[in-house]
N, CA, C and O atoms as a GROMACS GRO file, in nm:
protein
  520
    1MET      N    1  -6.796  10.835   3.189
    1MET     CA    2  -6.771  10.717   3.091
    1MET      C    3  -6.802  10.779   2.945
    1MET      O    4  -6.884  10.867   2.919
    2ILE      N    5  -6.724  10.717   2.866
    2ILE     CA    6  -6.717  10.771   2.746
    2ILE      C    7  -6.808  10.705   2.654
    2ILE      O    8  -6.798  10.582   2.655
    3THR      N    9  -6.919  10.768   2.554
    3THR     CA   10  -7.005  10.686   2.482
    3THR      C   11  -6.985  10.735   2.348
    3THR      O   12  -6.952  10.851   2.321
    4PHE      N   13  -7.008  10.635   2.258
    4PHE     CA   14  -6.991  10.660   2.126
    4PHE      C   15  -7.128  10.634   2.054
    4PHE      O   16  -7.199  10.539   2.089
    5ASN      N   17  -7.169  10.726   1.943
    5ASN     CA   18  -7.283  10.686   1.895
    5ASN      C   19  -7.279  10.770   1.755
    5ASN      O   20  -7.190  10.850   1.724
    6TYR      N   21  -7.395  10.735   1.675
    6TYR     CA   22  -7.415  10.802   1.530
    6TYR      C   23  -7.504  10.897   1.520
    6TYR      O   24  -7.563  10.922   1.415
    7SER      N   25  -7.522  10.965   1.638
    7SER     CA   26  -7.617  11.073   1.619
    7SER      C   27  -7.576  11.206   1.577
    7SER      O   28  -7.460  11.224   1.615
    8LYS      N   29  -7.623  11.310   1.513
    8LYS     CA   30  -7.598  11.424   1.478
    8LYS      C   31  -7.668  11.522   1.543
    8LYS      O   32  -7.727  11.614   1.485
    9ASN      N   33  -7.663  11.500   1.689
    9ASN     CA   34  -7.753  11.599   1.776
    9ASN      C   35  -7.671  11.700   1.841
    9ASN      O   36  -7.714  11.769   1.933
   10PHE      N   37  -7.541  11.712   1.789
   10PHE     CA   38  -7.456  11.819   1.844
   10PHE      C   39  -7.503  11.952   1.783
   10PHE      O   40  -7.570  11.965   1.681
   11THR      N   41  -7.449  12.058   1.874
   11THR     CA   42  -7.483  12.195   1.828
   11THR      C   43  -7.360  12.267   1.750
   11THR      O   44  -7.252  12.210   1.738
   12VAL      N   45  -7.385  12.393   1.701
   12VAL     CA   46  -7.277  12.449   1.648
   12VAL      C   47  -7.180  12.477   1.755
   12VAL      O   48  -7.062  12.451   1.730
   13GLU      N   49  -7.211  12.525   1.868
   13GLU     CA   50  -7.126  12.573   1.968
   13GLU      C   51  -7.021  12.442   2.021
   13GLU      O   52  -6.900  12.460   2.038
   14GLN      N   53  -7.081  12.325   2.042
   14GLN     CA   54  -7.024  12.202   2.068
   14GLN      C   55  -6.924  12.174   1.950
   14GLN      O   56  -6.816  12.128   1.991
   15ILE      N   57  -6.932  12.187   1.838
   15ILE     CA   58  -6.847  12.163   1.702
   15ILE      C   59  -6.736  12.260   1.709
   15ILE      O   60  -6.619  12.224   1.699
   16ILE      N   61  -6.776  12.392   1.726
   16ILE     CA   62  -6.670  12.495   1.730
   16ILE      C   63  -6.576  12.471   1.853
   16ILE      O   64  -6.453  12.466   1.840
   17LYS      N   65  -6.637  12.458   1.972
   17LYS     CA   66  -6.539  12.415   2.080
   17LYS      C   67  -6.452  12.307   2.045
   17LYS      O   68  -6.332  12.328   2.061
   18LEU      N   69  -6.490  12.192   2.000
   18LEU     CA   70  -6.439  12.084   1.971
   18LEU      C   71  -6.294  12.098   1.850
   18LEU      O   72  -6.183  12.045   1.852
   19PHE      N   73  -6.344  12.172   1.773
   19PHE     CA   74  -6.242  12.209   1.646
   19PHE      C   75  -6.158  12.316   1.667
   19PHE      O   76  -6.063  12.332   1.591
   20LYS      N   77  -6.181  12.400   1.770
   20LYS     CA   78  -6.073  12.491   1.845
   20LYS      C   79  -5.980  12.422   1.955
   20LYS      O   80  -5.863  12.457   1.971
   21SER      N   81  -6.037  12.327   2.024
   21SER     CA   82  -5.948  12.249   2.111
   21SER      C   83  -5.829  12.204   2.039
   21SER      O   84  -5.719  12.216   2.093
   22VAL      N   85  -5.843  12.145   1.907
   22VAL     CA   86  -5.739  12.103   1.826
   22VAL      C   87  -5.670  12.206   1.734
   22VAL      O   88  -5.577  12.174   1.661
   23GLU      N   89  -5.716  12.323   1.739
   23GLU     CA   90  -5.662  12.459   1.682
   23GLU      C   91  -5.683  12.420   1.512
   23GLU      O   92  -5.598  12.446   1.427
   24TRP      N   93  -5.794  12.362   1.489
   24TRP     CA   94  -5.823  12.342   1.335
   24TRP      C   95  -5.882  12.478   1.277
   24TRP      O   96  -5.964  12.545   1.339
   25GLU      N   97  -5.830  12.514   1.148
   25GLU     CA   98  -5.878  12.632   1.084
   25GLU      C   99  -6.023  12.606   1.055
   25GLU      O  100  -6.092  12.704   1.030
   26SER      N  101  -6.074  12.497   1.054
   26SER     CA  102  -6.222  12.489   1.001
   26SER      C  103  -6.315  12.558   1.097
   26SER      O  104  -6.422  12.606   1.061
   27ALA      N  105  -6.266  12.561   1.226
   27ALA     CA  106  -6.354  12.640   1.332
   27ALA      C  107  -6.388  12.776   1.296
   27ALA      O  108  -6.488  12.830   1.343
   28ASN      N  109  -6.299  12.840   1.204
   28ASN     CA  110  -6.340  12.964   1.169
   28ASN      C  111  -6.440  12.991   1.068
   28ASN      O  112  -6.464  13.101   1.020
   29TYR      N  113  -6.510  12.856   1.033
   29TYR     CA  114  -6.622  12.859   0.926
   29TYR      C  115  -6.738  12.792   0.982
   29TYR      O  116  -6.794  12.700   0.923
   30PRO      N  117  -6.774  12.837   1.100
   30PRO     CA  118  -6.864  12.772   1.181
   30PRO      C  119  -7.002  12.723   1.108
   30PRO      O  120  -7.044  12.609   1.130
   31GLU      N  121  -7.064  12.806   1.029
   31GLU     CA  122  -7.192  12.772   0.959
   31GLU      C  123  -7.159  12.669   0.859
   31GLU      O  124  -7.244  12.582   0.837
   32LYS      N  125  -7.041  12.667   0.791
   32LYS     CA  126  -7.002  12.589   0.662
   32LYS      C  127  -6.981  12.449   0.744
   32LYS      O  128  -7.041  12.347   0.709
   33LEU      N  129  -6.900  12.452   0.846
   33LEU     CA  130  -6.859  12.321   0.917
   33LEU      C  131  -6.965  12.248   0.971
   33LEU      O  132  -6.973  12.125   0.965
   34PHE      N  133  -7.061  12.337   1.032
   34PHE     CA  134  -7.187  12.258   1.084
   34PHE      C  135  -7.276  12.204   0.998
   34PHE      O  136  -7.335  12.099   1.023
   35LYS      N  137  -7.293  12.271   0.887
   35LYS     CA  138  -7.374  12.209   0.764
   35LYS      C  139  -7.306  12.089   0.693
   35LYS      O  140  -7.373  11.998   0.645
   36SER      N  141  -7.164  12.092   0.688
   36SER     CA  142  -7.090  11.984   0.617
   36SER      C  143  -7.101  11.860   0.717
   36SER      O  144  -7.129  11.751   0.667
   37LEU      N  145  -7.083  11.868   0.840
   37LEU     CA  146  -7.106  11.770   0.948
   37LEU      C  147  -7.240  11.696   0.946
   37LEU      O  148  -7.251  11.573   0.956
   38LYS      N  149  -7.348  11.790   0.930
   38LYS     CA  150  -7.474  11.752   0.918
   38LYS      C  151  -7.519  11.664   0.810
   38LYS      O  152  -7.597  11.570   0.816
   39ASN      N  153  -7.441  11.725   0.690
   39ASN     CA  154  -7.469  11.656   0.576
   39ASN      C  155  -7.408  11.539   0.539
   39ASN      O  156  -7.444  11.473   0.442
   40SER      N  157  -7.302  11.505   0.624
   40SER     CA  158  -7.214  11.404   0.613
   40SER      C  159  -7.308  11.257   0.623
   40SER      O  160  -7.402  11.248   0.703
   41GLU      N  161  -7.274  11.163   0.546
   41GLU     CA  162  -7.327  11.028   0.557
   41GLU      C  163  -7.330  10.970   0.699
   41GLU      O  164  -7.431  10.923   0.749
   42THR      N  165  -7.219  10.977   0.754
   42THR     CA  166  -7.203  10.922   0.877
   42THR      C  167  -7.118  11.000   0.969
   42THR      O  168  -7.017  11.054   0.923
   43VAL      N  169  -7.151  11.014   1.102
   43VAL     CA  170  -7.068  11.085   1.187
   43VAL      C  171  -7.079  11.014   1.334
   43VAL      O  172  -7.175  11.010   1.410
   44ILE      N  173  -6.948  10.960   1.347
   44ILE     CA  174  -6.956  10.905   1.494
   44ILE      C  175  -6.909  11.006   1.585
   44ILE      O  176  -6.811  11.077   1.562
   45THR      N  177  -6.984  11.013   1.696
   45THR     CA  178  -6.960  11.113   1.795
   45THR      C  179  -6.908  11.048   1.946
   45THR      O  180  -6.948  10.941   1.991
   46LEU      N  181  -6.816  11.133   2.008
   46LEU     CA  182  -6.793  11.061   2.136
   46LEU      C  183  -6.826  11.174   2.248
   46LEU      O  184  -6.783  11.289   2.235
   47TYR      N  185  -6.897  11.136   2.347
   47TYR     CA  186  -6.927  11.209   2.437
   47TYR      C  187  -6.884  11.158   2.592
   47TYR      O  188  -6.893  11.041   2.628
   48ASP      N  189  -6.834  11.271   2.678
   48ASP     CA  190  -6.808  11.218   2.812
   48ASP      C  191  -6.924  11.306   2.875
   48ASP      O  192  -6.925  11.429   2.877
   49GLU      N  193  -7.022  11.220   2.927
   49GLU     CA  194  -7.144  11.298   2.985
   49GLU      C  195  -7.210  11.366   2.866
   49GLU      O  196  -7.242  11.301   2.766
   50ASN      N  197  -7.232  11.499   2.877
   50ASN     CA  198  -7.302  11.579   2.775
   50ASN      C  199  -7.192  11.650   2.695
   50ASN      O  200  -7.227  11.723   2.602
   51ASN      N  201  -7.050  11.632   2.727
   51ASN     CA  202  -6.971  11.708   2.653
   51ASN      C  203  -6.900  11.637   2.518
   51ASN      O  204  -6.839  11.532   2.535
   52LEU      N  205  -6.908  11.692   2.393
   52LEU     CA  206  -6.865  11.659   2.293
   52LEU      C  207  -6.723  11.644   2.284
   52LEU      O  208  -6.665  11.752   2.283
   53ILE      N  209  -6.644  11.536   2.277
   53ILE     CA  210  -6.503  11.523   2.297
   53ILE      C  211  -6.425  11.474   2.179
   53ILE      O  212  -6.302  11.477   2.174
   54GLY      N  213  -6.506  11.428   2.079
   54GLY     CA  214  -6.444  11.384   1.955
   54GLY      C  215  -6.560  11.347   1.860
   54GLY      O  216  -6.679  11.344   1.892
   55LEU      N  217  -6.500  11.314   1.714
   55LEU     CA  218  -6.599  11.288   1.617
   55LEU      C  219  -6.492  11.237   1.516
   55LEU      O  220  -6.370  11.249   1.524
   56MET      N  221  -6.565  11.179   1.424
   56MET     CA  222  -6.522  11.110   1.293
   56MET      C  223  -6.630  11.102   1.183
   56MET      O  224  -6.732  11.038   1.205
   57SER      N  225  -6.611  11.161   1.069
   57SER     CA  226  -6.710  11.180   0.987
   57SER      C  227  -6.677  11.112   0.830
   57SER      O  228  -6.560  11.094   0.793
   58ALA      N  229  -6.779  11.082   0.756
   58ALA     CA  230  -6.752  11.005   0.633
   58ALA      C  231  -6.858  11.051   0.523
   58ALA      O  232  -6.977  11.073   0.549
   59ILE      N  233  -6.806  11.062   0.412
   59ILE     CA  234  -6.885  11.073   0.301
   59ILE      C  235  -6.858  10.968   0.230
   59ILE      O  236  -6.752  10.909   0.247
   60SER      N  237  -6.960  10.921   0.129
   60SER     CA  238  -6.942  10.813   0.049
   60SER      C  239  -7.022  10.801  -0.079
   60SER      O  240  -7.124  10.869  -0.090
   61ASP      N  241  -6.982  10.716  -0.182
   61ASP     CA  242  -7.066  10.724  -0.302
   61ASP      C  243  -7.167  10.595  -0.311
   61ASP      O  244  -7.229  10.560  -0.412
   62GLY      N  245  -7.170  10.534  -0.184
   62GLY     CA  246  -7.257  10.440  -0.156
   62GLY      C  247  -7.212  10.283  -0.189
   62GLY      O  248  -7.292  10.191  -0.168
   63GLY      N  249  -7.101  10.263  -0.233
   63GLY     CA  250  -7.058  10.141  -0.241
   63GLY      C  251  -6.889  10.130  -0.264
   63GLY      O  252  -6.826  10.050  -0.194
   64MET      N  253  -6.830  10.202  -0.348
   64MET     CA  254  -6.688  10.177  -0.377
   64MET      C  255  -6.594  10.270  -0.296
   64MET      O  256  -6.485  10.231  -0.254
   65ASN      N  257  -6.641  10.393  -0.278
   65ASN     CA  258  -6.545  10.487  -0.222
   65ASN      C  259  -6.594  10.553  -0.099
   65ASN      O  260  -6.711  10.592  -0.099
   66VAL      N  261  -6.516  10.571   0.012
   66VAL     CA  262  -6.559  10.659   0.113
   66VAL      C  263  -6.450  10.743   0.157
   66VAL      O  264  -6.335  10.698   0.149
   67TYR      N  265  -6.470  10.846   0.198
   67TYR     CA  266  -6.368  10.965   0.223
   67TYR      C  267  -6.402  10.993   0.373
   67TYR      O  268  -6.518  11.018   0.404
   68PHE      N  269  -6.313  10.990   0.455
   68PHE     CA  270  -6.308  11.027   0.592
   68PHE      C  271  -6.259  11.180   0.612
   68PHE      O  272  -6.139  11.192   0.637
   69PRO      N  273  -6.333  11.294   0.605
   69PRO     CA  274  -6.291  11.422   0.620
   69PRO      C  275  -6.222  11.452   0.759
   69PRO      O  276  -6.112  11.509   0.766
   70TYR      N  277  -6.292  11.411   0.868
   70TYR     CA  278  -6.257  11.437   0.992
   70TYR      C  279  -6.246  11.341   1.073
   70TYR      O  280  -6.328  11.249   1.068
   71LEU      N  281  -6.142  11.341   1.167
   71LEU     CA  282  -6.110  11.278   1.301
   71LEU      C  283  -6.051  11.370   1.400
   71LEU      O  284  -5.938  11.418   1.386
   72LEU      N  285  -6.132  11.395   1.505
   72LEU     CA  286  -6.064  11.473   1.606
   72LEU      C  287  -6.122  11.438   1.740
   72LEU      O  288  -6.240  11.414   1.764
   73ILE      N  289  -6.010  11.439   1.833
   73ILE     CA  290  -6.022  11.404   1.979
   73ILE      C  291  -5.991  11.517   2.061
   73ILE      O  292  -5.882  11.566   2.030
   74ASP      N  293  -6.047  11.575   2.154
   74ASP     CA  294  -6.030  11.683   2.243
   74ASP      C  295  -5.885  11.654   2.296
   74ASP      O  296  -5.878  11.543   2.348
   75PRO      N  297  -5.772  11.723   2.296
   75PRO     CA  298  -5.660  11.692   2.346
   75PRO      C  299  -5.654  11.647   2.496
   75PRO      O  300  -5.565  11.572   2.534
   76GLU      N  301  -5.735  11.687   2.567
   76GLU     CA  302  -5.751  11.624   2.716
   76GLU      C  303  -5.793  11.492   2.725
   76GLU      O  304  -5.798  11.444   2.839
   77TYR      N  305  -5.831  11.405   2.610
   77TYR     CA  306  -5.860  11.279   2.601
   77TYR      C  307  -5.757  11.224   2.505
   77TYR      O  308  -5.805  11.124   2.452
   78HIS      N  309  -5.641  11.248   2.463
   78HIS     CA  310  -5.554  11.199   2.377
   78HIS      C  311  -5.483  11.088   2.478
   78HIS      O  312  -5.480  11.096   2.601
   79GLY      N  313  -5.432  10.990   2.401
   79GLY     CA  314  -5.364  10.879   2.479
   79GLY      C  315  -5.441  10.782   2.539
   79GLY      O  316  -5.389  10.696   2.610
   80LYS      N  317  -5.570  10.788   2.516
   80LYS     CA  318  -5.674  10.698   2.573
   80LYS      C  319  -5.729  10.590   2.469
   80LYS      O  320  -5.814  10.506   2.501
   81GLY      N  321  -5.673  10.599   2.344
   81GLY     CA  322  -5.711  10.467   2.259
   81GLY      C  323  -5.844  10.527   2.174
   81GLY      O  324  -5.890  10.456   2.084
   82LEU      N  325  -5.898  10.643   2.198
   82LEU     CA  326  -6.039  10.660   2.167
   82LEU      C  327  -6.028  10.682   2.009
   82LEU      O  328  -6.111  10.630   1.934
   83GLY      N  329  -5.912  10.771   1.954
   83GLY     CA  330  -5.906  10.772   1.809
   83GLY      C  331  -5.910  10.642   1.745
   83GLY      O  332  -5.988  10.613   1.655
   84LYS      N  333  -5.817  10.561   1.798
   84LYS     CA  334  -5.816  10.420   1.713
   84LYS      C  335  -5.949  10.338   1.712
   84LYS      O  336  -5.988  10.271   1.616
   85ILE      N  337  -6.018  10.353   1.840
   85ILE     CA  338  -6.141  10.299   1.848
   85ILE      C  339  -6.247  10.349   1.744
   85ILE      O  340  -6.324  10.274   1.683
   86THR      N  341  -6.242  10.476   1.734
   86THR     CA  342  -6.321  10.543   1.632
   86THR      C  343  -6.303  10.510   1.504
   86THR      O  344  -6.398  10.485   1.430
   87VAL      N  345  -6.174  10.507   1.465
   87VAL     CA  346  -6.139  10.452   1.322
   87VAL      C  347  -6.177  10.324   1.321
   87VAL      O  348  -6.248  10.296   1.225
   88GLU      N  349  -6.156  10.244   1.387
   88GLU     CA  350  -6.191  10.090   1.381
   88GLU      C  351  -6.342  10.080   1.363
   88GLU      O  352  -6.384   9.996   1.285
   89LYS      N  353  -6.429  10.162   1.430
   89LYS     CA  354  -6.571  10.164   1.412
   89LYS      C  355  -6.609  10.201   1.284
   89LYS      O  356  -6.699  10.140   1.226
   90MET      N  357  -6.548  10.296   1.231
   90MET     CA  358  -6.591  10.345   1.096
   90MET      C  359  -6.537  10.271   0.989
   90MET      O  360  -6.608  10.265   0.889
   91LEU      N  361  -6.408  10.203   0.986
   91LEU     CA  362  -6.368  10.107   0.909
   91LEU      C  363  -6.455   9.981   0.909
   91LEU      O  364  -6.468   9.921   0.802
   92GLU      N  365  -6.498   9.949   0.987
   92GLU     CA  366  -6.590   9.819   1.020
   92GLU      C  367  -6.734   9.867   0.942
   92GLU      O  368  -6.794   9.786   0.871
   93LYS      N  369  -6.778   9.989   0.959
   93LYS     CA  370  -6.889  10.020   0.915
   93LYS      C  371  -6.897  10.041   0.757
   93LYS      O  372  -7.000  10.033   0.690
   94TYR      N  373  -6.767  10.069   0.708
   94TYR     CA  374  -6.757  10.079   0.556
   94TYR      C  375  -6.659   9.968   0.514
   94TYR      O  376  -6.576   9.992   0.425
   95GLY      N  377  -6.667   9.831   0.582
   95GLY     CA  378  -6.572   9.737   0.534
   95GLY      C  379  -6.593   9.683   0.413
   95GLY      O  380  -6.490   9.642   0.358
   96GLY      N  381  -6.700   9.669   0.350
   96GLY     CA  382  -6.729   9.613   0.206
   96GLY      C  383  -6.700   9.725   0.107
   96GLY      O  384  -6.736   9.703  -0.008
   97PHE      N  385  -6.644   9.833   0.132
   97PHE     CA  386  -6.603   9.942   0.015
   97PHE      C  387  -6.467   9.920  -0.008
   97PHE      O  388  -6.383   9.890   0.077
   98TYR      N  389  -6.448   9.938  -0.141
   98TYR     CA  390  -6.339   9.916  -0.200
   98TYR      C  391  -6.218   9.992  -0.147
   98TYR      O  392  -6.115   9.941  -0.102
   99ARG      N  393  -6.248  10.128  -0.162
   99ARG     CA  394  -6.147  10.246  -0.123
   99ARG      C  395  -6.199  10.314  -0.012
   99ARG      O  396  -6.310  10.366  -0.012
  100LYS      N  397  -6.119  10.316   0.087
  100LYS     CA  398  -6.135  10.417   0.198
  100LYS      C  399  -6.030  10.519   0.193
  100LYS      O  400  -5.914  10.480   0.184
  101ILE      N  401  -6.054  10.641   0.196
  101ILE     CA  402  -5.967  10.744   0.177
  101ILE      C  403  -5.963  10.839   0.287
  101ILE      O  404  -6.073  10.862   0.337
  102LEU      N  405  -5.859  10.902   0.339
  102LEU     CA  406  -5.846  11.015   0.421
  102LEU      C  407  -5.713  11.090   0.387
  102LEU      O  408  -5.618  11.034   0.333
  103VAL      N  409  -5.715  11.204   0.418
  103VAL     CA  410  -5.605  11.288   0.392
  103VAL      C  411  -5.542  11.342   0.538
  103VAL      O  412  -5.612  11.402   0.619
  104CYS      N  413  -5.417  11.315   0.558
  104CYS     CA  414  -5.392  11.364   0.702
  104CYS      C  415  -5.232  11.432   0.684
  104CYS      O  416  -5.160  11.423   0.584
  105SER      N  417  -5.207  11.495   0.802
  105SER     CA  418  -5.065  11.559   0.802
  105SER      C  419  -4.968  11.456   0.814
  105SER      O  420  -4.993  11.345   0.862
  106ASN      N  421  -4.851  11.496   0.769
  106ASN     CA  422  -4.742  11.380   0.768
  106ASN      C  423  -4.716  11.316   0.915
  106ASN      O  424  -4.681  11.198   0.927
  107GLU      N  425  -4.734  11.397   1.019
  107GLU     CA  426  -4.704  11.341   1.156
  107GLU      C  427  -4.804  11.242   1.208
  107GLU      O  428  -4.773  11.162   1.296
  108LYS      N  429  -4.939  11.247   1.146
  108LYS     CA  430  -5.043  11.155   1.182
  108LYS      C  431  -5.028  11.022   1.101
  108LYS      O  432  -5.102  10.928   1.128
  109VAL      N  433  -4.924  11.014   0.992
  109VAL     CA  434  -4.929  10.874   0.931
  109VAL      C  435  -4.888  10.768   1.020
  109VAL      O  436  -4.945  10.663   0.991
  110PRO      N  437  -4.816  10.759   1.108
  110PRO     CA  438  -4.801  10.655   1.189
  110PRO      C  439  -4.928  10.615   1.270
  110PRO      O  440  -4.946  10.495   1.290
  111PHE      N  441  -5.016  10.704   1.317
  111PHE     CA  442  -5.123  10.678   1.355
  111PHE      C  443  -5.231  10.596   1.289
  111PHE      O  444  -5.304  10.508   1.335
  112TYR      N  445  -5.222  10.649   1.169
  112TYR     CA  446  -5.330  10.584   1.060
  112TYR      C  447  -5.274  10.457   1.005
  112TYR      O  448  -5.355  10.371   0.968
  113THR      N  449  -5.152  10.436   0.996
  113THR     CA  450  -5.085  10.286   0.963
  113THR      C  451  -5.133  10.198   1.080
  113THR      O  452  -5.184  10.091   1.049
  114LYS      N  453  -5.123  10.232   1.213
  114LYS     CA  454  -5.154  10.131   1.309
  114LYS      C  455  -5.298  10.110   1.301
  114LYS      O  456  -5.342  10.013   1.362
  115CYS      N  457  -5.390  10.195   1.226
  115CYS     CA  458  -5.532  10.165   1.226
  115CYS      C  459  -5.547  10.091   1.086
  115CYS      O  460  -5.659  10.092   1.035
  116GLY      N  461  -5.456  10.033   1.027
  116GLY     CA  462  -5.464   9.955   0.908
  116GLY      C  463  -5.461  10.044   0.783
  116GLY      O  464  -5.489   9.988   0.677
  117MET      N  465  -5.431  10.169   0.780
  117MET     CA  466  -5.448  10.249   0.647
  117MET      C  467  -5.284  10.257   0.587
  117MET      O  468  -5.184  10.252   0.659
  118THR      N  469  -5.283  10.268   0.464
  118THR     CA  470  -5.144  10.254   0.411
  118THR      C  471  -5.120  10.395   0.319
  118THR      O  472  -5.215  10.466   0.284
  119VAL      N  473  -5.002  10.421   0.291
  119VAL     CA  474  -4.976  10.527   0.212
  119VAL      C  475  -4.951  10.483   0.072
  119VAL      O  476  -4.842  10.428   0.052
  120PRO      N  477  -5.026  10.497  -0.021
  120PRO     CA  478  -4.977  10.444  -0.162
  120PRO      C  479  -4.869  10.515  -0.216
  120PRO      O  480  -4.858  10.637  -0.204
  121GLU      N  481  -4.772  10.428  -0.289
  121GLU     CA  482  -4.651  10.477  -0.323
  121GLU      C  483  -4.668  10.546  -0.454
  121GLU      O  484  -4.585  10.630  -0.490
  122ASP      N  485  -4.780  10.513  -0.534
  122ASP     CA  486  -4.798  10.554  -0.660
  122ASP      C  487  -4.908  10.672  -0.680
  122ASP      O  488  -4.949  10.718  -0.786
  123GLN      N  489  -4.943  10.706  -0.554
  123GLN     CA  490  -5.055  10.828  -0.558
  123GLN      C  491  -5.021  10.929  -0.462
  123GLN      O  492  -4.944  10.908  -0.368
  124LEU      N  493  -5.080  11.046  -0.486
  124LEU     CA  494  -5.068  11.174  -0.387
  124LEU      C  495  -5.212  11.223  -0.386
  124LEU      O  496  -5.297  11.195  -0.471
  125PRO      N  497  -5.230  11.300  -0.276
  125PRO     CA  498  -5.344  11.344  -0.278
  125PRO      C  499  -5.341  11.489  -0.334
  125PRO      O  500  -5.243  11.563  -0.323
  126MET      N  501  -5.448  11.520  -0.391
  126MET     CA  502  -5.472  11.669  -0.460
  126MET      C  503  -5.555  11.746  -0.398
  126MET      O  504  -5.657  11.693  -0.353
  127MET      N  505  -5.539  11.872  -0.381
  127MET     CA  506  -5.642  11.963  -0.323
  127MET      C  507  -5.643  12.113  -0.384
  127MET      O  508  -5.543  12.158  -0.440
  128LYS      N  509  -5.748  12.179  -0.373
  128LYS     CA  510  -5.744  12.318  -0.387
  128LYS      C  511  -5.836  12.369  -0.290
  128LYS      O  512  -5.953  12.334  -0.279
  129ILE      N  513  -5.771  12.462  -0.214
  129ILE     CA  514  -5.848  12.494  -0.085
  129ILE      C  515  -5.864  12.654  -0.100
  129ILE      O  516  -5.765  12.726  -0.111
  130ASN      N  517  -5.994  12.704  -0.100
  130ASN     CA  518  -6.023  12.848  -0.117
  130ASN      C  519  -6.025  12.907   0.036
  130ASN      O  520  -6.047  13.027   0.056
   0.00000   0.00000   0.00000
């Protein structure tokens, strides 16, 4: 049975295993990644028994803007609607915020569109990655 919760009781090992399962580069920075998740305002975690199988995190300014840096589901659990449910829970939590922001790869745009997000035609994300 899959459970959703808002706890940050995960371990570094669980986080790294999850991030490696989706081949994200963030897994190469275990201490920084763990600290960033622990310091996030909100983290929704998904567990199958005691196995961390997914998460989504949020960072906000408290009223106007919220940024969602991470949404990932272990590939073994893809296609079950878990990502969409997780996004819906997060969008509900931050429903009163004016701007909800995330950056995704081009191939993920259809997924986030189904979740109610839009691609603004007059804006582009900007980044500087070290």
